[in-house]
C-alpha positions in Angstrom: 3.0 13.3 -25.6 5.8 12.6 -22.8 5.7 10.1 -20.4 5.1 13.0 -17.5 2.3 14.1 -19.6 0.6 10.7 -20.4 0.6 10.1 -16.1 -1.4 13.4 -15.6 -3.4 12.6 -18.1 -4.6 8.4 -17.1 -4.5 9.3 -13.5 -5.1 13.0 -12.7 -6.5 12.8 -9.2 -4.6 10.4 -6.6 -8.6 8.3 -5.7 -8.1 7.0 -9.3 -4.8 5.6 -8.2 -6.6 4.5 -4.6 -9.8 3.3 -6.1 -10.5 3.6 -10.1 -8.2 2.3 -11.9 -9.1 -1.5 -11.0 -11.9 -3.2 -12.0 -14.0 -6.0 -12.4 -16.3 -7.7 -9.2 -17.2 -10.8 -8.1 -13.7 -12.2 -7.8 -13.6 -15.1 -5.3 -11.8 -14.2 -1.6 -8.3 -15.9 -1.6 -8.5 -19.5 0.1 -8.7 -20.4 3.9 -6.0 -19.4 5.6 -3.8 -22.4 7.0 -0.7 -22.8 9.5 2.1 -21.0 10.0 4.9 -21.6 8.7 8.5 -19.6 9.9 10.0 -17.7 6.8 13.8 -19.2 6.0 16.7 -17.5 7.2 20.4 -17.8 7.5 23.7 -15.9 9.0 24.4 -14.5 6.1 21.0 -14.6 3.6 22.1 -14.0 -0.2 19.3 -13.2 -2.0 18.4 -14.7 -5.6 15.5 -13.7 -6.6 12.8 -11.0 -5.0 9.8 -10.6 -6.0 8.2 -7.2 -4.7 4.1 -7.3 -4.8 1.5 -4.5 -3.5 -0.6 -1.3 -4.3 0.4 1.9 -5.2 2.0 2.6 -1.8 4.8 0.1 -2.9 5.0 0.8 -6.7 5.4 4.9 -5.9 3.6 7.1 -8.7 5.9 10.2 -9.3 8.7 9.0 -7.4 10.9 9.5 -10.3 10.9 8.0 -12.4 8.1 6.7 -13.4 7.4 4.0 -15.6 3.3 3.6 -17.0 3.6 -0.1 -16.7 0.0 -0.8 -18.4 -0.9 1.8 -16.0 0.4 0.4 -13.0 2.3 3.5 -12.5 5.7 1.9 -11.2 8.8 3.7 -10.4 12.4 2.8 -10.2 12.5 4.9 -7.0 10.2 2.8 -5.1 11.2 0.8 -2.0 11.5 -2.9 -3.9 13.8 -1.0 -6.1 16.3 0.7 -3.4 16.2 -3.2 -1.7 17.0 -5.0 -4.5 19.8 -2.3 -5.4 21.4 -2.7 -1.4 21.1 -6.7 -1.7 22.1 -6.8 -5.2 19.6 -9.9 -5.7 20.2 -11.6 -8.8 16.8 -11.6 -9.9 14.5 -8.3 -9.2 10.9 -8.8 -10.0 8.5 -5.9 -9.2 4.9 -6.4 -10.5 2.8 -3.9 -7.8 0.7 -1.7 -9.5 -1.4 1.3 -8.4 -4.8 0.1 -7.5 -4.7 -2.8 -6.4 -6.3 -4.8 -4.1 -5.8 -8.2 -2.4 -7.8 -9.9 -5.0 -5.8 -8.8 -7.7 -3.4 -11.3 -6.4 -5.3 -13.7 -7.7 -7.1 -12.4 -10.8 -5.5 -9.8 -13.3 -6.1 -6.1 -12.8 -8.0 -3.8 -15.0 -6.1 -0.6 -14.7 -7.3 1.9 -17.4 -8.8 1.6 -20.7 -8.1 -1.6 -22.1 -5.1 -2.0 -20.3 -4.7 -5.2 -17.9 -1.7 -6.7 -16.1 -1.8 -10.3 -15.1 -2.5 -11.4 -11.6 0.6 -10.4 -9.0 1.2 -14.2 -7.9 2.0 -15.8 -11.3 5.3 -13.8 -10.7 6.2 -15.8 -7.4 7.8 -19.2 -8.5 9.3 -21.9 -6.0 13.1 -20.2 -6.9 11.7 -17.1 -5.2 13.6 -16.4 -1.9 12.5 -12.9 -1.0 9.1 -11.2 -1.0 7.5 -8.4 0.1 4.2 -7.5 0.1 2.3 -4.1 0.6 -1.4 -4.4 -0.1 -4.9 -4.4 1.9 -5.3 -0.2 1.6 -7.8 -0.2 -0.9 -9.7 -3.4 0.0 -13.4 -2.6 1.0 -12.9 1.1 -0.3 -11.0 2.0 2.8 -8.5 4.8 1.8 -11.3 5.4 -1.2 -13.7 6.5 1.8 -11.0 8.3 3.6 -9.7 9.9 0.8 -12.5 10.8 -1.3 -15.7 10.5 0.7 -14.4 12.3 3.6 -12.1 15.2 2.2 -15.6 15.9 -0.1 -17.8 15.9 3.3 -15.5 19.1 4.7 -17.1 22.0 3.4 -20.4 20.3 5.3 -19.1 21.0 8.5 -15.4 22.1 8.6 -15.5 22.6 12.3 -17.3 19.1 12.9 -16.8 15.8 12.2 -19.3 15.1 9.0 -17.7 12.0 7.7 -17.5 10.4 10.7 -21.1 10.9 11.5 -22.5 10.1 7.9 -20.4 6.5 8.2 -22.5 6.0 11.6 -25.6 6.7 10.1 -25.0 4.2 7.4 -23.6 1.6 10.0 -20.2 1.8 8.6 -17.9 -0.3 11.0 -14.2 0.8 9.5 -13.3 -1.6 12.3 -14.8 -4.5 11.0 -13.5 -3.8 7.4 -9.7 -3.7 8.5 -10.1 -7.0 10.3 -11.6 -8.5 7.7 -8.5 -7.1 5.4 -6.2 -8.5 7.7 -7.7 -11.8 7.1 -7.7 -11.1 3.4 -3.7 -10.3 3.9 -3.3 -13.5 6.1 -4.4 -15.7 3.0 -2.5 -13.8 0.4 0.8 -14.4 2.3 0.1 -17.9 3.0 -0.7 -18.2 -1.0 2.7 -16.6 -1.3 3.8 -19.4 1.4 3.0 -22.3 -0.7 4.0 -20.9 -3.9 7.6 -19.9 -2.4 8.3 -22.3 0.1 11.9 -21.3 0.8 11.1 -17.3 0.6 11.6 -14.6 3.3 7.7 -13.0 3.5 7.9 -9.6 4.3 4.9 -7.8 4.9 5.0 -4.2 4.4 2.5 -2.2 6.0 1.6 1.9 5.7 2.2 4.7 7.3 0.5 7.5 8.9 -1.0 10.2 7.5 -2.7 12.2 10.2 -0.6 14.2 13.3 -1.2 13.2 16.8 -2.6 16.7 17.3 -3.7 19.3 15.1 -4.9 19.7 11.5 -3.6 21.2 8.3 -6.1 21.6 6.1 -4.3 22.7 3.5 -3.0 19.5 2.6 -5.0 17.2 4.4 -8.2 18.7 3.8 -11.0 16.9 6.2 -12.7 18.3 9.2 -11.3 18.9 12.4 -13.0 16.3 13.6 -12.4 13.7 11.4 -8.9 13.5 11.6 -8.8 11.0 14.3 -11.2 9.1 12.3 -8.3 8.7 9.5 -5.9 8.4 12.7 -8.0 5.5 14.4 -8.6 3.7 10.7 -4.6 3.7 10.1 -4.0 2.6 13.6 -6.5 -0.4 13.1 -5.3 -1.1 9.9 -1.7 -1.4 11.5 -2.9 -3.9 13.9 -5.0 -5.9 11.7 -1.6 -6.3 8.9 0.9 -6.9 12.3 -1.5 -9.9 13.5 -2.5 -11.5 9.9 1.7 -11.4 9.8 2.2 -12.8 12.9 -0.4 -15.4 12.3 1.0 -16.6 9.1 4.7 -16.7 10.4 5.7 -13.7 8.1 8.0 -11.2 9.1 6.2 -7.2 9.3 7.3 -3.9 8.6 5.9 -1.8 11.4 5.5 1.9 8.7 3.2 2.9 10.9 5.3 3.2 14.1 8.4 4.2 12.4 6.6 7.5 10.3 5.5 8.8 13.7 6.3 12.2 13.4 6.4 12.1 9.6 2.4 12.3 8.6 0.9 14.7 5.9 1.5 17.8 8.0 4.7 17.3 9.6 7.9 19.6 8.7 9.1 16.5 6.9 6.5 14.8 5.6 7.1 10.9 4.2 3.4 11.4 2.4 2.3 14.2 0.2 -0.8 16.4 0.4 -3.8 16.9 -1.6 -1.7 18.4 -4.4 0.5 15.9 -7.0 3.9 16.7 -7.6 5.0 15.1 -11.0 8.8 15.3 -9.9 8.0 13.6 -6.1 4.8 12.1 -5.6 1.0 11.3 -6.5 -1.5 12.9 -4.2 -1.5 11.2 -0.6 1.3 9.1 -1.7 4.6 8.4 -0.3 8.0 10.6 -1.1 11.1 9.4 -1.8 12.0 9.7 1.9 9.5 7.1 3.0 10.3 4.5 -0.3 14.1 5.1 1.6 13.1 4.8 5.0 11.3 1.7 4.2 14.1 0.2 2.2 16.4 0.9 5.3 13.5 -1.2 7.4 13.6 -4.0 5.0 16.8 -4.6 4.3 17.7 -4.4 8.3 15.0 -7.2 8.5 16.5 -9.5 6.0 20.5 -8.9 6.5 
């Protein structure tokens, strides 16, 4: 079977990458946040060892060309690869993995069948002088709630807000979840800084999924009223990640702000809709246009 065919079999739906390819539970949270440390900078930085950490929004499944990578579905066209090429780094290590959450930075991640990958932070050494981290959306099943639960509930009331109503009835506080994600991300950055004290560390945020106004149910099948829920959660997550980076003295790449006008419904989207295109992007995942835009932001920040 071809690589493309095997990818289709292993992760035929986006929710598998977002929530179903990682395993294990009960792993401890990352250690408590220490005091901030400013990233190392210089007038003309030249990076020797660049390590990329993150989930599927970093790994870039189906952004050609995709390597199975023990189930991580990592693309050679993702933003870390573009950054490494633009900066001409001596050593580039990309351990981003689809389905990862912050706990997988410190524990082995189970991907599919019997496959697993080491903790991502194992790649961060004292010699590392540049790190990008894009993670958090899978924690507490945040993305799974929006892109699996909410899309499934649409048919109950397409003109209403059935997902918002169900979450309210369950007492699910997504703002509290994004705040907790921010804390986890801050402690993750702190651990990176401990392992690589000379490194410039950049936290990379997530893009917009929904438009400022209007809907596009064929691409993003949410009930009309639940579009605002998705927008609120994305904005809240971006704010929490920005605060996390500030708390520990890391840089923040604000992809949410940069992707204005490039949501799933836009004429020039940065994120794919509900149908996987094996030559472009997994469902609900970034296109190569977003990968290039994020790479440009990272390079501009560190040069």
